[in-house]
N, C-alpha and C positions, 0 to 999 in steps of 0.2 A: 602753554606755560609762558608766562611773562618773564623777561629777563630783568632781574633787579640790578641796581647799580653795584651792589656788593658782589654779585655773581660776575658781572662784567669786569670789575677790577681784579677779582681773584683769577679769572680766566686769562686776563691780560698779563698778570704777573707770571703765571705758569708758562704761558706761551713765550714771554720774553726770556725767561730762564732757560727754556729749551732751545730757543733760537740763538742765544748768545754764543755758544761754541761755533755754530755755523757762521754767524756774522763775523766772529773773530778770525776764522780761517779765511773768509772772503776778503777781509781787509788786508791780508798779506799777499793778495794777488793783484797784479796790474790788470787793466781792462782787457788785455789780450789773453788773460788766463795764466800767464807766466808769473812765477814768484818774483817779488822784489828782491834785489840782491842784498845780502847781509854783508856789511862792510865795517871792519873795525876802524873807529875814528878817534879813539883816545882812551885814556885811563882816568878813572875817578880820582886817584891820588894826585894827578898832575893838574887838575882843574882848580882855578882860584875864582871865588865869587866875583862877578862883574868883569872878568877877563875872557872875552870870547876867543875861540880857537877856530880857525878857518879849515874847511875840508870841502870835498866835492861829493855830492850824492844826488841822484842815483848813478850819475856818470860824470865823466870829466868836463862836460859842458855845463855843469850845474853847481855853482858855488853855494856853499852853505856855512852856517855858523853853529858851533857847539858852545853852550853857555851854562855855567853854574850860577843859579840865582841866589839871592840872599834869603829866600823863603821858598816854600813849596810853590810850584807852578802848575798850570793846567797840563795834564798828561805828562807830568815830570817823571823822570826815571831816577833810579838810585834809592838809597835808604831814606834820604830826606825828600824824595820826589821833587828835587830842586835842579835837576839837570834836564835841559831842553835843547832842541836844535831846530833851525829854520832854514828855509831857502834864503840865499843871500841876494835874491833878485826881487826888486820892487814890483808889486802887482799892478802898478799904474802904467809904466812905460818901459819896464825892464832895466832900469838903472841899478847898479850894485848898491845895496844898503850897507850902512856903517853902524857900529854900536857906539852910542853916545849917551851918557847919563842914564843908564838903566833902560834904554829903549833903542830900537833899531830906527834909523833915520835915513830917508832917501835924500841924498844931497841935490838931486836934480829938481825936485818939486816940493820938498819938505814934508812928505808923508811920514808919519810916525806910527810905529807898531809896538805893542806891549808884549814882550816875551813871556811874562808871567800869566797872560790871559790868551793863550793860543795864537799869539801873533796878531791880535786884534788891532785894526786900524783905528786910531783915535784923533788923527789930525791929517789934513792934506788931501790930495786929489785921488789917492788910491781908493778903490771901491771894494777891495777884498782883503782878507787876512793874509799874512805871509804863510805860505804852506809850511806846516810843521812836519818835521822828520820824526817818525816813530823810533824810539830808542829801546835797546835792551842792554842791561848791565849783567855780565856773567859773574860767576863766583870769584874770578881772579881780579875783578874790578875793571875789566875791559868794557868799553862802551861800543856798541854796535848799532849802526843805522840799519833798520830792517824794513822800512816802508815810508811812504809819504802820505800826508792827508792834505789834499789841496792840489791845485793845478799850478805847475811851474810856469811863470810868465813866458809867453812865446810858443807854447806847445798847444797843439790841438787836442791832445789827450794826455793821460798820465803815462803813456807808454814811452819808453826810452827811444831816442832817435836811432835810426838804422845807421850802421857804420858805413862810411863812404869808401872804405878800402877793401 
């Protein structure tokens, strides 16, 4: 029996739908199999569009930015899908990024990243997107960081560093 294009598409759609819950659970695990920490990082009511809020995730050595956009963004959280968060470390050489004029800018080598488009690099020497923090907004309007997508600069894996104490 020959496989038709229609049968292939239908099978792919069914397989994708069945796999999605599994993929979703796997995304909330670090490479070592441990869950990402869930950390409360802010409240929806206190965010102002274009005014980033600094926090650390997934640990104290990882600066990050929480931002309410003026329109929905890629993988945005909240009712308007306009709340996003990113690592605050440039993917080129690890300099801290700043928020200027609706974009993240690395002051060291002028790389620019678009927070509305998954932290996509669109100018400069960086070769990778800013890692995006996966967010969850609860019914009280609290914003929680629950995972990372992308590798934080300077780390060999997505696993958190071991404590030295």
